[in-house]
mmCIF file of the N, C-alpha and C atoms, coordinates in Angstrom:
data_MODEL
# 
_entry.id   MODEL 
# 
loop_
_atom_site.group_PDB 
_atom_site.id 
_atom_site.type_symbol 
_atom_site.label_atom_id 
_atom_site.label_alt_id 
_atom_site.label_comp_id 
_atom_site.label_asym_id 
_atom_site.label_entity_id 
_atom_site.label_seq_id 
_atom_site.pdbx_PDB_ins_code 
_atom_site.Cartn_x 
_atom_site.Cartn_y 
_atom_site.Cartn_z 
_atom_site.occupancy 
_atom_site.B_iso_or_equiv 
_atom_site.pdbx_formal_charge 
_atom_site.auth_seq_id 
_atom_site.auth_comp_id 
_atom_site.auth_asym_id 
_atom_site.auth_atom_id 
_atom_site.pdbx_PDB_model_num 
ATOM 1   N N  . MET A 1 1  ? 5.467  5.289  -89.543 1.00 0.00 ? 1  MET A N  1 
ATOM 2   C CA . MET A 1 1  ? 5.054  6.546  -90.135 1.00 0.00 ? 1  MET A CA 1 
ATOM 3   C C  . MET A 1 1  ? 6.220  7.120  -90.935 1.00 0.00 ? 1  MET A C  1 
ATOM 4   N N  . LYS A 1 2  ? 6.001  7.334  -92.209 1.00 0.00 ? 2  LYS A N  1 
ATOM 5   C CA . LYS A 1 2  ? 7.056  7.870  -93.060 1.00 0.00 ? 2  LYS A CA 1 
ATOM 6   C C  . LYS A 1 2  ? 6.901  9.397  -93.137 1.00 0.00 ? 2  LYS A C  1 
ATOM 7   N N  . VAL A 1 3  ? 7.997  10.071 -92.873 1.00 0.00 ? 3  VAL A N  1 
ATOM 8   C CA . VAL A 1 3  ? 7.979  11.539 -92.881 1.00 0.00 ? 3  VAL A CA 1 
ATOM 9   C C  . VAL A 1 3  ? 8.944  12.024 -93.951 1.00 0.00 ? 3  VAL A C  1 
ATOM 10  N N  . ASN A 1 4  ? 8.483  12.935 -94.784 1.00 0.00 ? 4  ASN A N  1 
ATOM 11  C CA . ASN A 1 4  ? 9.409  13.449 -95.800 1.00 0.00 ? 4  ASN A CA 1 
ATOM 12  C C  . ASN A 1 4  ? 10.405 14.414 -95.143 1.00 0.00 ? 4  ASN A C  1 
ATOM 13  N N  . PRO A 1 5  ? 11.560 14.629 -95.787 1.00 0.00 ? 5  PRO A N  1 
ATOM 14  C CA . PRO A 1 5  ? 12.629 15.422 -95.173 1.00 0.00 ? 5  PRO A CA 1 
ATOM 15  C C  . PRO A 1 5  ? 12.199 16.818 -94.703 1.00 0.00 ? 5  PRO A C  1 
ATOM 16  N N  . SER A 1 6  ? 11.403 17.517 -95.482 1.00 0.00 ? 6  SER A N  1 
ATOM 17  C CA . SER A 1 6  ? 11.033 18.871 -95.073 1.00 0.00 ? 6  SER A CA 1 
ATOM 18  C C  . SER A 1 6  ? 10.128 18.854 -93.837 1.00 0.00 ? 6  SER A C  1 
ATOM 19  N N  . GLU A 1 7  ? 9.262  17.830 -93.724 1.00 0.00 ? 7  GLU A N  1 
ATOM 20  C CA . GLU A 1 7  ? 8.415  17.705 -92.528 1.00 0.00 ? 7  GLU A CA 1 
ATOM 21  C C  . GLU A 1 7  ? 9.274  17.381 -91.306 1.00 0.00 ? 7  GLU A C  1 
ATOM 22  N N  . LYS A 1 8  ? 10.257 16.495 -91.510 1.00 0.00 ? 8  LYS A N  1 
ATOM 23  C CA . LYS A 1 8  ? 11.152 16.101 -90.420 1.00 0.00 ? 8  LYS A CA 1 
ATOM 24  C C  . LYS A 1 8  ? 11.932 17.332 -89.934 1.00 0.00 ? 8  LYS A C  1 
ATOM 25  N N  . GLU A 1 9  ? 12.437 18.103 -90.883 1.00 0.00 ? 9  GLU A N  1 
ATOM 26  C CA . GLU A 1 9  ? 13.183 19.320 -90.553 1.00 0.00 ? 9  GLU A CA 1 
ATOM 27  C C  . GLU A 1 9  ? 12.283 20.288 -89.783 1.00 0.00 ? 9  GLU A C  1 
ATOM 28  N N  . SER A 1 10 ? 11.057 20.410 -90.244 1.00 0.00 ? 10 SER A N  1 
ATOM 29  C CA . SER A 1 10 ? 10.090 21.293 -89.609 1.00 0.00 ? 10 SER A CA 1 
ATOM 30  C C  . SER A 1 10 ? 9.823  20.871 -88.164 1.00 0.00 ? 10 SER A C  1 
ATOM 31  N N  . LEU A 1 11 ? 9.692  19.557 -87.941 1.00 0.00 ? 11 LEU A N  1 
ATOM 32  C CA . LEU A 1 11 ? 9.450  19.037 -86.590 1.00 0.00 ? 11 LEU A CA 1 
ATOM 33  C C  . LEU A 1 11 ? 10.643 19.297 -85.667 1.00 0.00 ? 11 LEU A C  1 
ATOM 34  N N  . ILE A 1 12 ? 11.845 19.166 -86.225 1.00 0.00 ? 12 ILE A N  1 
ATOM 35  C CA . ILE A 1 12 ? 13.066 19.393 -85.445 1.00 0.00 ? 12 ILE A CA 1 
ATOM 36  C C  . ILE A 1 12 ? 13.193 20.879 -85.082 1.00 0.00 ? 12 ILE A C  1 
ATOM 37  N N  . LEU A 1 13 ? 12.885 21.743 -86.029 1.00 0.00 ? 13 LEU A N  1 
ATOM 38  C CA . LEU A 1 13 ? 13.071 23.176 -85.813 1.00 0.00 ? 13 LEU A CA 1 
ATOM 39  C C  . LEU A 1 13 ? 11.937 23.857 -85.041 1.00 0.00 ? 13 LEU A C  1 
ATOM 40  N N  . LYS A 1 14 ? 10.779 23.212 -84.995 1.00 0.00 ? 14 LYS A N  1 
ATOM 41  C CA . LYS A 1 14 ? 9.601  23.829 -84.376 1.00 0.00 ? 14 LYS A CA 1 
ATOM 42  C C  . LYS A 1 14 ? 9.849  24.371 -82.958 1.00 0.00 ? 14 LYS A C  1 
ATOM 43  N N  . PRO A 1 15 ? 10.463 23.583 -82.061 1.00 0.00 ? 15 PRO A N  1 
ATOM 44  C CA . PRO A 1 15 ? 10.698 24.116 -80.704 1.00 0.00 ? 15 PRO A CA 1 
ATOM 45  C C  . PRO A 1 15 ? 11.565 25.380 -80.715 1.00 0.00 ? 15 PRO A C  1 
ATOM 46  N N  . TYR A 1 16 ? 12.541 25.418 -81.627 1.00 0.00 ? 16 TYR A N  1 
ATOM 47  C CA . TYR A 1 16 ? 13.413 26.592 -81.710 1.00 0.00 ? 16 TYR A CA 1 
ATOM 48  C C  . TYR A 1 16 ? 12.635 27.807 -82.205 1.00 0.00 ? 16 TYR A C  1 
ATOM 49  N N  . TYR A 1 17 ? 11.779 27.588 -83.187 1.00 0.00 ? 17 TYR A N  1 
ATOM 50  C CA . TYR A 1 17 ? 10.939 28.677 -83.697 1.00 0.00 ? 17 TYR A CA 1 
ATOM 51  C C  . TYR A 1 17 ? 10.005 29.189 -82.605 1.00 0.00 ? 17 TYR A C  1 
ATOM 52  N N  . ASN A 1 18 ? 9.427  28.258 -81.847 1.00 0.00 ? 18 ASN A N  1 
ATOM 53  C CA . ASN A 1 18 ? 8.525  28.649 -80.756 1.00 0.00 ? 18 ASN A CA 1 
ATOM 54  C C  . ASN A 1 18 ? 9.256  29.463 -79.695 1.00 0.00 ? 18 ASN A C  1 
ATOM 55  N N  . GLN A 1 19 ? 10.472 29.016 -79.360 1.00 0.00 ? 19 GLN A N  1 
ATOM 56  C CA . GLN A 1 19 ? 11.273 29.725 -78.360 1.00 0.00 ? 19 GLN A CA 1 
ATOM 57  C C  . GLN A 1 19 ? 11.630 31.125 -78.868 1.00 0.00 ? 19 GLN A C  1 
ATOM 58  N N  . LEU A 1 20 ? 12.007 31.212 -80.123 1.00 0.00 ? 20 LEU A N  1 
ATOM 59  C CA . LEU A 1 20 ? 12.363 32.487 -80.733 1.00 0.00 ? 20 LEU A CA 1 
ATOM 60  C C  . LEU A 1 20 ? 11.164 33.436 -80.740 1.00 0.00 ? 20 LEU A C  1 
ATOM 61  N N  . ALA A 1 21 ? 10.009 32.905 -81.107 1.00 0.00 ? 21 ALA A N  1 
ATOM 62  C CA . ALA A 1 21 ? 8.782  33.708 -81.131 1.00 0.00 ? 21 ALA A CA 1 
ATOM 63  C C  . ALA A 1 21 ? 8.453  34.214 -79.730 1.00 0.00 ? 21 ALA A C  1 
ATOM 64  N N  . SER A 1 22 ? 8.638  33.358 -78.748 1.00 0.00 ? 22 SER A N  1 
ATOM 65  C CA . SER A 1 22 ? 8.368  33.717 -77.359 1.00 0.00 ? 22 SER A CA 1 
ATOM 66  C C  . SER A 1 22 ? 9.313  34.827 -76.891 1.00 0.00 ? 22 SER A C  1 
ATOM 67  N N  . GLN A 1 23 ? 10.598 34.692 -77.208 1.00 0.00 ? 23 GLN A N  1 
ATOM 68  C CA . GLN A 1 23 ? 11.581 35.708 -76.820 1.00 0.00 ? 23 GLN A CA 1 
ATOM 69  C C  . GLN A 1 23 ? 11.296 37.033 -77.526 1.00 0.00 ? 23 GLN A C  1 
ATOM 70  N N  . PHE A 1 24 ? 10.910 36.956 -78.778 1.00 0.00 ? 24 PHE A N  1 
ATOM 71  C CA . PHE A 1 24 ? 10.590 38.152 -79.555 1.00 0.00 ? 24 PHE A CA 1 
ATOM 72  C C  . PHE A 1 24 ? 9.391  38.870 -78.933 1.00 0.00 ? 24 PHE A C  1 
ATOM 73  N N  . HIS A 1 25 ? 8.386  38.092 -78.536 1.00 0.00 ? 25 HIS A N  1 
ATOM 74  C CA . HIS A 1 25 ? 7.191  38.643 -77.898 1.00 0.00 ? 25 HIS A CA 1 
ATOM 75  C C  . HIS A 1 25 ? 7.560  39.356 -76.596 1.00 0.00 ? 25 HIS A C  1 
ATOM 76  N N  . LEU A 1 26 ? 8.421  38.727 -75.784 1.00 0.00 ? 26 LEU A N  1 
ATOM 77  C CA . LEU A 1 26 ? 8.859  39.336 -74.524 1.00 0.00 ? 26 LEU A CA 1 
ATOM 78  C C  . LEU A 1 26 ? 9.628  40.628 -74.777 1.00 0.00 ? 26 LEU A C  1 
ATOM 79  N N  . LEU A 1 27 ? 10.436 40.629 -75.819 1.00 0.00 ? 27 LEU A N  1 
ATOM 80  C CA . LEU A 1 27 ? 11.207 41.813 -76.181 1.00 0.00 ? 27 LEU A CA 1 
ATOM 81  C C  . LEU A 1 27 ? 10.285 42.973 -76.553 1.00 0.00 ? 27 LEU A C  1 
ATOM 82  N N  . ILE A 1 28 ? 9.246  42.673 -77.322 1.00 0.00 ? 28 ILE A N  1 
ATOM 83  C CA . ILE A 1 28 ? 8.274  43.692 -77.712 1.00 0.00 ? 28 ILE A CA 1 
ATOM 84  C C  . ILE A 1 28 ? 7.543  44.231 -76.478 1.00 0.00 ? 28 ILE A C  1 
ATOM 85  N N  . LEU A 1 29 ? 7.161  43.332 -75.560 1.00 0.00 ? 29 LEU A N  1 
ATOM 86  C CA . LEU A 1 29 ? 6.492  43.768 -74.326 1.00 0.00 ? 29 LEU A CA 1 
ATOM 87  C C  . LEU A 1 29 ? 7.396  44.687 -73.513 1.00 0.00 ? 29 LEU A C  1 
ATOM 88  N N  . LYS A 1 30 ? 8.663  44.292 -73.380 1.00 0.00 ? 30 LYS A N  1 
ATOM 89  C CA . LYS A 1 30 ? 9.628  45.082 -72.613 1.00 0.00 ? 30 LYS A CA 1 
ATOM 90  C C  . LYS A 1 30 ? 9.809  46.457 -73.246 1.00 0.00 ? 30 LYS A C  1 
ATOM 91  N N  . GLN A 1 31 ? 9.941  46.490 -74.564 1.00 0.00 ? 31 GLN A N  1 
ATOM 92  C CA . GLN A 1 31 ? 10.102 47.749 -75.287 1.00 0.00 ? 31 GLN A CA 1 
ATOM 93  C C  . GLN A 1 31 ? 8.885  48.640 -75.054 1.00 0.00 ? 31 GLN A C  1 
ATOM 94  N N  . SER A 1 32 ? 7.719  48.041 -75.049 1.00 0.00 ? 32 SER A N  1 
ATOM 95  C CA . SER A 1 32 ? 6.471  48.764 -74.831 1.00 0.00 ? 32 SER A CA 1 
ATOM 96  C C  . SER A 1 32 ? 6.429  49.360 -73.419 1.00 0.00 ? 32 SER A C  1 
ATOM 97  N N  . GLN A 1 33 ? 6.878  48.581 -72.430 1.00 0.00 ? 33 GLN A N  1 
ATOM 98  C CA . GLN A 1 33 ? 6.912  49.065 -71.041 1.00 0.00 ? 33 GLN A CA 1 
ATOM 99  C C  . GLN A 1 33 ? 7.881  50.236 -70.902 1.00 0.00 ? 33 GLN A C  1 
ATOM 100 N N  . ILE A 1 34 ? 9.046  50.123 -71.521 1.00 0.00 ? 34 ILE A N  1 
ATOM 101 C CA . ILE A 1 34 ? 10.054 51.190 -71.465 1.00 0.00 ? 34 ILE A CA 1 
ATOM 102 C C  . ILE A 1 34 ? 9.500  52.451 -72.112 1.00 0.00 ? 34 ILE A C  1 
ATOM 103 N N  . HIS A 1 35 ? 8.869  52.291 -73.259 1.00 0.00 ? 35 HIS A N  1 
ATOM 104 C CA . HIS A 1 35 ? 8.277  53.423 -73.970 1.00 0.00 ? 35 HIS A CA 1 
ATOM 105 C C  . HIS A 1 35 ? 7.224  54.106 -73.094 1.00 0.00 ? 35 HIS A C  1 
ATOM 106 N N  . GLN A 1 36 ? 6.387  53.311 -72.443 1.00 0.00 ? 36 GLN A N  1 
ATOM 107 C CA . GLN A 1 36 ? 5.331  53.842 -71.574 1.00 0.00 ? 36 GLN A CA 1 
ATOM 108 C C  . GLN A 1 36 ? 5.940  54.619 -70.410 1.00 0.00 ? 36 GLN A C  1 
ATOM 109 N N  . ARG A 1 37 ? 7.008  54.069 -69.816 1.00 0.00 ? 37 ARG A N  1 
ATOM 110 C CA . ARG A 1 37 ? 7.680  54.737 -68.694 1.00 0.00 ? 37 ARG A CA 1 
ATOM 111 C C  . ARG A 1 37 ? 8.281  56.065 -69.131 1.00 0.00 ? 37 ARG A C  1 
ATOM 112 N N  . LEU A 1 38 ? 8.924  56.067 -70.293 1.00 0.00 ? 38 LEU A N  1 
ATOM 113 C CA . LEU A 1 38 ? 9.525  57.298 -70.813 1.00 0.00 ? 38 LEU A CA 1 
ATOM 114 C C  . LEU A 1 38 ? 8.459  58.352 -71.071 1.00 0.00 ? 38 LEU A C  1 
ATOM 115 N N  . LYS A 1 39 ? 7.334  57.914 -71.650 1.00 0.00 ? 39 LYS A N  1 
ATOM 116 C CA . LYS A 1 39 ? 6.229  58.821 -71.937 1.00 0.00 ? 39 LYS A CA 1 
ATOM 117 C C  . LYS A 1 39 ? 5.709  59.447 -70.638 1.00 0.00 ? 39 LYS A C  1 
ATOM 118 N N  . THR A 1 40 ? 5.543  58.617 -69.615 1.00 0.00 ? 40 THR A N  1 
ATOM 119 C CA . THR A 1 40 ? 5.053  59.085 -68.318 1.00 0.00 ? 40 THR A CA 1 
ATOM 120 C C  . THR A 1 40 ? 6.034  60.083 -67.712 1.00 0.00 ? 40 THR A C  1 
ATOM 121 N N  . LYS A 1 41 ? 7.335  59.754 -67.754 1.00 0.00 ? 41 LYS A N  1 
ATOM 122 C CA . LYS A 1 41 ? 8.356  60.654 -67.202 1.00 0.00 ? 41 LYS A CA 1 
ATOM 123 C C  . LYS A 1 41 ? 8.373  61.973 -67.956 1.00 0.00 ? 41 LYS A C  1 
ATOM 124 N N  . THR A 1 42 ? 8.254  61.904 -69.284 1.00 0.00 ? 42 THR A N  1 
ATOM 125 C CA . THR A 1 42 ? 8.265  63.110 -70.110 1.00 0.00 ? 42 THR A CA 1 
ATOM 126 C C  . THR A 1 42 ? 7.080  63.999 -69.756 1.00 0.00 ? 42 THR A C  1 
ATOM 127 N N  . HIS A 1 43 ? 5.890  63.405 -69.657 1.00 0.00 ? 43 HIS A N  1 
ATOM 128 C CA . HIS A 1 43 ? 4.696  64.179 -69.313 1.00 0.00 ? 43 HIS A CA 1 
ATOM 129 C C  . HIS A 1 43 ? 4.827  64.796 -67.924 1.00 0.00 ? 43 HIS A C  1 
ATOM 130 N N  . LYS A 1 44 ? 5.400  64.038 -66.993 1.00 0.00 ? 44 LYS A N  1 
ATOM 131 C CA . LYS A 1 44 ? 5.594  64.528 -65.627 1.00 0.00 ? 44 LYS A CA 1 
ATOM 132 C C  . LYS A 1 44 ? 6.562  65.712 -65.641 1.00 0.00 ? 44 LYS A C  1 
ATOM 133 N N  . SER A 1 45 ? 7.661  65.590 -66.385 1.00 0.00 ? 45 SER A N  1 
ATOM 134 C CA . SER A 1 45 ? 8.651  66.667 -66.479 1.00 0.00 ? 45 SER A CA 1 
ATOM 135 C C  . SER A 1 45 ? 8.042  67.914 -67.102 1.00 0.00 ? 45 SER A C  1 
ATOM 136 N N  . ILE A 1 46 ? 7.256  67.718 -68.158 1.00 0.00 ? 46 ILE A N  1 
ATOM 137 C CA . ILE A 1 46 ? 6.606  68.848 -68.834 1.00 0.00 ? 46 ILE A CA 1 
ATOM 138 C C  . ILE A 1 46 ? 5.639  69.530 -67.869 1.00 0.00 ? 46 ILE A C  1 
ATOM 139 N N  . PHE A 1 47 ? 4.868  68.739 -67.137 1.00 0.00 ? 47 PHE A N  1 
ATOM 140 C CA . PHE A 1 47 ? 3.901  69.272 -66.182 1.00 0.00 ? 47 PHE A CA 1 
ATOM 141 C C  . PHE A 1 47 ? 4.611  70.093 -65.103 1.00 0.00 ? 47 PHE A C  1 
ATOM 142 N N  . GLU A 1 48 ? 5.726  69.556 -64.577 1.00 0.00 ? 48 GLU A N  1 
ATOM 143 C CA . GLU A 1 48 ? 6.497  70.271 -63.549 1.00 0.00 ? 48 GLU A CA 1 
ATOM 144 C C  . GLU A 1 48 ? 7.057  71.575 -64.105 1.00 0.00 ? 48 GLU A C  1 
ATOM 145 N N  . LEU A 1 49 ? 7.517  71.537 -65.339 1.00 0.00 ? 49 LEU A N  1 
ATOM 146 C CA . LEU A 1 49 ? 8.044  72.731 -65.997 1.00 0.00 ? 49 LEU A CA 1 
ATOM 147 C C  . LEU A 1 49 ? 6.944  73.778 -66.172 1.00 0.00 ? 49 LEU A C  1 
ATOM 148 N N  . GLU A 1 50 ? 5.755  73.317 -66.553 1.00 0.00 ? 50 GLU A N  1 
ATOM 149 C CA . GLU A 1 50 ? 4.609  74.223 -66.713 1.00 0.00 ? 50 GLU A CA 1 
ATOM 150 C C  . GLU A 1 50 ? 4.261  74.883 -65.380 1.00 0.00 ? 50 GLU A C  1 
ATOM 151 N N  . LEU A 1 51 ? 4.306  74.106 -64.304 1.00 0.00 ? 51 LEU A N  1 
ATOM 152 C CA . LEU A 1 51 ? 4.002  74.657 -62.977 1.00 0.00 ? 51 LEU A CA 1 
ATOM 153 C C  . LEU A 1 51 ? 5.027  75.715 -62.569 1.00 0.00 ? 51 LEU A C  1 
ATOM 154 N N  . LYS A 1 52 ? 6.300  75.431 -62.827 1.00 0.00 ? 52 LYS A N  1 
ATOM 155 C CA . LYS A 1 52 ? 7.373  76.357 -62.441 1.00 0.00 ? 52 LYS A CA 1 
ATOM 156 C C  . LYS A 1 52 ? 7.337  77.644 -63.260 1.00 0.00 ? 52 LYS A C  1 
ATOM 157 N N  . THR A 1 53 ? 7.091  77.511 -64.566 1.00 0.00 ? 53 THR A N  1 
ATOM 158 C CA . THR A 1 53 ? 7.190  78.670 -65.458 1.00 0.00 ? 53 THR A CA 1 
ATOM 159 C C  . THR A 1 53 ? 5.866  79.399 -65.642 1.00 0.00 ? 53 THR A C  1 
ATOM 160 N N  . GLY A 1 54 ? 4.760  78.686 -65.444 1.00 0.00 ? 54 GLY A N  1 
ATOM 161 C CA . GLY A 1 54 ? 3.452  79.299 -65.677 1.00 0.00 ? 54 GLY A CA 1 
ATOM 162 C C  . GLY A 1 54 ? 3.061  79.282 -67.145 1.00 0.00 ? 54 GLY A C  1 
ATOM 163 N N  . PHE A 1 55 ? 3.921  78.716 -67.989 1.00 0.00 ? 55 PHE A N  1 
ATOM 164 C CA . PHE A 1 55 ? 3.619  78.627 -69.421 1.00 0.00 ? 55 PHE A CA 1 
ATOM 165 C C  . PHE A 1 55 ? 3.087  77.241 -69.749 1.00 0.00 ? 55 PHE A C  1 
ATOM 166 N N  . GLU A 1 56 ? 2.139  77.181 -70.680 1.00 0.00 ? 56 GLU A N  1 
ATOM 167 C CA . GLU A 1 56 ? 1.618  75.888 -71.119 1.00 0.00 ? 56 GLU A CA 1 
ATOM 168 C C  . GLU A 1 56 ? 2.475  75.388 -72.273 1.00 0.00 ? 56 GLU A C  1 
ATOM 169 N N  . ILE A 1 57 ? 2.942  74.183 -72.154 1.00 0.00 ? 57 ILE A N  1 
ATOM 170 C CA . ILE A 1 57 ? 3.770  73.590 -73.205 1.00 0.00 ? 57 ILE A CA 1 
ATOM 171 C C  . ILE A 1 57 ? 2.906  72.610 -73.981 1.00 0.00 ? 57 ILE A C  1 
ATOM 172 N N  . HIS A 1 58 ? 2.829  72.798 -75.280 1.00 0.00 ? 58 HIS A N  1 
ATOM 173 C CA . HIS A 1 58 ? 2.021  71.898 -76.107 1.00 0.00 ? 58 HIS A CA 1 
ATOM 174 C C  . HIS A 1 58 ? 2.831  70.655 -76.443 1.00 0.00 ? 58 HIS A C  1 
ATOM 175 N N  . HIS A 1 59 ? 2.260  69.494 -76.138 1.00 0.00 ? 59 HIS A N  1 
ATOM 176 C CA . HIS A 1 59 ? 2.959  68.226 -76.392 1.00 0.00 ? 59 HIS A CA 1 
ATOM 177 C C  . HIS A 1 59 ? 2.002  67.189 -76.866 1.00 0.00 ? 59 HIS A C  1 
# 
């Protein structure tokens, strides 16, 4: 089977691209989880503040 240079290069690099894509996906998931946690903490803090002060905070 004869493979032209660009196809050969593509075959060699494919696993690295797949690994990079996988790591990027995990990074996005992690960022999303952190964002969700921060949002939850912020809402909880605002709610506690509203209870203590009796004022409604618009968020």
